[in-house]
N, C-alpha and C positions, 0 to 999 in steps of 0.2 A: 893539319891546316890545309895541306895538299888536297885533300879529300873533300873538305867544306868547299874548297874555291873552285874543284870541279862541279859539285852539287848543284852548288847554290843557285846559278844562273839556270840550270835546268829546272829549279823546282820554282824560280820567279818566272819563268815561261807557261808553265800550268795553267796558272790563274785568269792569263788574258786569253790560253787559248782552249779553255775550258771554262770560263766564266758564262758562255752564254748558254750552256747546259745546265749551270748550277741556277742560273737566273731562272728557266724554265721549271725546272723542278722545285724550285720555293715558291714561283706564283702558281704552280699544280699544287702544293702543299697547301697555301695560303687559302686559296679558291676551295679546293675541296672541304675545308674547313670552315669557312667563313660565307659562302656563295652559295645559297640554295640551287639544287639541283644543275651545279656545274658539271657533275661526272656521270650525267644521263646521256643516253645514247643520242637523244634528240640535239643536246646542246655542243656535243662531241663533234658531231655531224657539220653541224651550223659552222662550228669553228673552221675546220676544216676545207669546206664550200668557200669560206670567205678568204681562205688565207693561200687557195692554191691557185689563183691568178697571179698573185704575188709574187708566189714561187716561181711560178715559169717566168714571168719579167724577171725577177732578181737572178736567177741563172744566168739568162743573156746577158744580162748588167754584171753579172761576174768574170764572164770571159771579157769583157771590153774593158773592164777596171784591171784585169789582168796582166793587159797591154800596157798599164798606164793610161789610158783612156777613160771616157766616160759617154755616157747616152742620155741626152735629156730628152730626146725624141719619143722614147717608147710610150710614152700615154698618147700621143699624138697618131702612132702607129694604130694604137687599139681605137681610137675613136675612126681612123681611116678604112679600118678593117670593117668596124661597125655600119659604118656609113655605105660601105659599097656592099653588103650583103643584100640589102633589101632589093637594089637594082638588079640583080643577077639572080635572084631566087626564081624567077620565071624560067630559067634555062635550065632549073635542076641545081639541087644543094651544093652538088662537087664543082658546078662551074662556077657558082658564087662564092664556095669556100676558097678555089684555085685564085679566081681574080684577087681576093683580099691577101691571100698568101702571095703573091706575085706584086702587089703593091708595098708589100714589107719587104721584101727583095729590093723593089726601086729604091725605098727611103734607103734601106742599108748600104745599097751602092753608092746613091749620093752623099750620105756621110762617110763611108769608107774610102770614096774617093777625095773628098775633100779634106780629110786626115792624112791618106798616106800618100796621094799624088800631088794634092795643092799646097799640103804643108800647114792647114789651120790647127790651129790646137781645137782640140776635141770637141771640149765647152763652148767655144765658138761655133763651129762647126755644125754640131748637134742641135744649138740655140734654135738656129734659123728656122728646124723643121720642128720644133717644138713649138714654135708661134705660127708658122705657117700652116705645118702639116693638120692641125686641129682646126683653124681657120679653111682649109681646102674641104676638110670633113665635114663641118657645118654648112658649106657652100654646097658639097655634093647631097646633104641631106636637105636640103633648103632650110636649115633648122630647125627642123620637126621630128619630133620622135613617133617613128614608125613601130606600129605593130609584128612581131614576127610569129606566124601561125606555121611554120615548117615542123612537121613532127621529129623529124631527122635531126633538123640542127636544135632545137629543143632537147631534145634526148642525150646531144652531147653535153650541154649545159647544165640539165636538170636530171638527166636520168641514171638508172644504177646498174651497174654491171657486177652481180654475183653479191647484192646487199651493200656494196659502196659505188657513190658518186662517181659516174664516168670522168668528170671534172679532175677528181683526186687521182683517177688511174693515169690519166693523160700529166698532171704533175708528178706522178712516179714517175711515169715513161720519161719524162723530160728531164728528169733527176738522173736517171741512169746511163742516158745517150749524153749529157752533158759531163758525167763522172768518167764515163769511158772515154771519151774523147780526151779530154784534160789529162788522165794518167795512163792511157795506152795507145794514143797515136802518136804520129810524127808530128802532125798540125797540132797536138796539144803542147809537146815539147817547144816547139816553134814558138809557139803563141806565149809561153812562160819565157823563154829566152829571149823574146822581144821587149816583153815588159821588164824584164832585169837588166837588161843593157841594150837599146835599139842600136846604139852605135856598133858596140860588137858584134851583133848580130848581121848586121849590115857589112862589116868587114868580113864575117865567117862565113857570106854568100847565102844566106839566108833569104827567101823570098819574102820579103819583110812586106812590100805593100801588097802583095796578094795574102798574105794571111791576115794582115789589118782589115783590108775589105772584107775577107771571109768572115769575120770575127763582128763586124757590124753588121753583115747580112744575116749572123745567125740570131744577132740578138732583136733587130725587127722582126726575123720572121715569128720568135717565141712572144714576142711582143703581141703581132699580127693572129697568133692561135689564141694567146690570152683574150685579145678582143673578140674573135668568134665566140670561144666558150661563155664570155659575159654577155654577150647578146643572148645565146641559148638560156642563160640562167636566168636571166630577169626578162627573156621575151620580147624585147623590145631593143631599137636601134636609136640611141640617142648620142648623136655626135658631141654634144657639149659636156656630157657628164662621165661618159666610159672612160676609162682609164684617166681620169682627172688625178693629177699629182701623185700617180704611180711611179713614176719616176723617184719621188723622195722616199716612199716606202721602198722602193728595189734598192736604190743604193742605201739606205740604213739597213737595209737586211745584210747586205753585202759585207758593210762595213761592221756592224756588230758581231757577223759571224765570222770576222779574224781575216779577210781579205784584204790587204794593207792597198792604200790608194797610190801608192809608188809603184803599184805592179809587180811580177813576176812571180806570183802565187796567187792562187784559185782555190779556196776551200769552198767545196761545192755542198758538202754536209753542215759545214760553219751557216753556208747563206741559207738552206733551208731553215735551218735552226733561227736563224737571225729573223726569218720572216714570221716563222712560228711564235718567237718572243714578243715582237712588237703585235702580232694579233693578239696573244694573251694580255698584253698590257691595256689594249685597246678594250677588248673584252671586260677586265677587271674594273677599268675605271668607269665604263658603261654600267655595269652590274651593281656598281656601288654606287651609282646616281651621281658621278663626279660631273663637272663641266667638262664640253671639248678642249677651253683653253688647258685645263689642268693637265689632260693627258698629252698635248701639245708640248708641254713643259716638261714632263716626264719622257718623252720621247727624245727631246732635245738633251735632256741631261744623259741619257744613254748612249747618244751618238758621242755626246763629247768623250764620257767616258771610254766608249770603245776606241776613239780616235787615239785619246792619250795611252792608253793601253798598248795599242798598236806601236804607236813611236817610241815607248819605252822599249817593247820587245826589237824594235830595230836597231835603237841607239846601244844597245849590249854588244 
């Protein structure tokens, strides 16, 4: 009886922890059997290209959620970065990229200051830039779609390196950097400590405000990078559509991947798997000619199951 009592909770924890990988495997098997041309190189390439920007944004979102926060402004940051690119390409692609990244830094500083110093709830603090950031991006671009012809920028979004899209390489690099930051650095340990118990972290003398501001800056910079890559991929800057509702996809990936909204934990690989799962769900629905409304209902069901599973694990 004692052995059963000790092992049952651990076994119960495995399904929520590995459920996302089981779901991915099930979808791959289903599509391999019933979806024509699913396992072709061209289709797998398309799926990776489409999911890469979501992964990059979701990684930043995972860091924020690890502090028991949220960032609704990531889509607006993508739009802002995209809107600034055409204005500064005349000074060179490096200058244009730096300006766009600095815009991400500025948004992150504002979000972080509102949360850490002013004391606003993260959802309220970032909601302002969720609305205002995209509005500013549209104003900057005059509401026009601008074609991008810079070869270097197009290479970042559409080119290949060793036969693999540069966009995928960038996402892989972001995964490694975020994983190393969370698991191997003092900053990562402080981030998790703050998310687990912020009052205790403050009493322990941790630089809570500085860590929180840095987390929001990192999230915004990752979103700006995703915006730059998206511009290179579609070879145009459209502030009204780039990054639209990606914050929902990012939050979904983080939650489905096993990172609790209550903070104190960041599952990097789980976040990546969550993004891949949602991309596979969308692709499966499209290839089976199901309407977008069905896809949205399935996504909602997956989110509810993931949140419930995380709640069950937390209460044990």
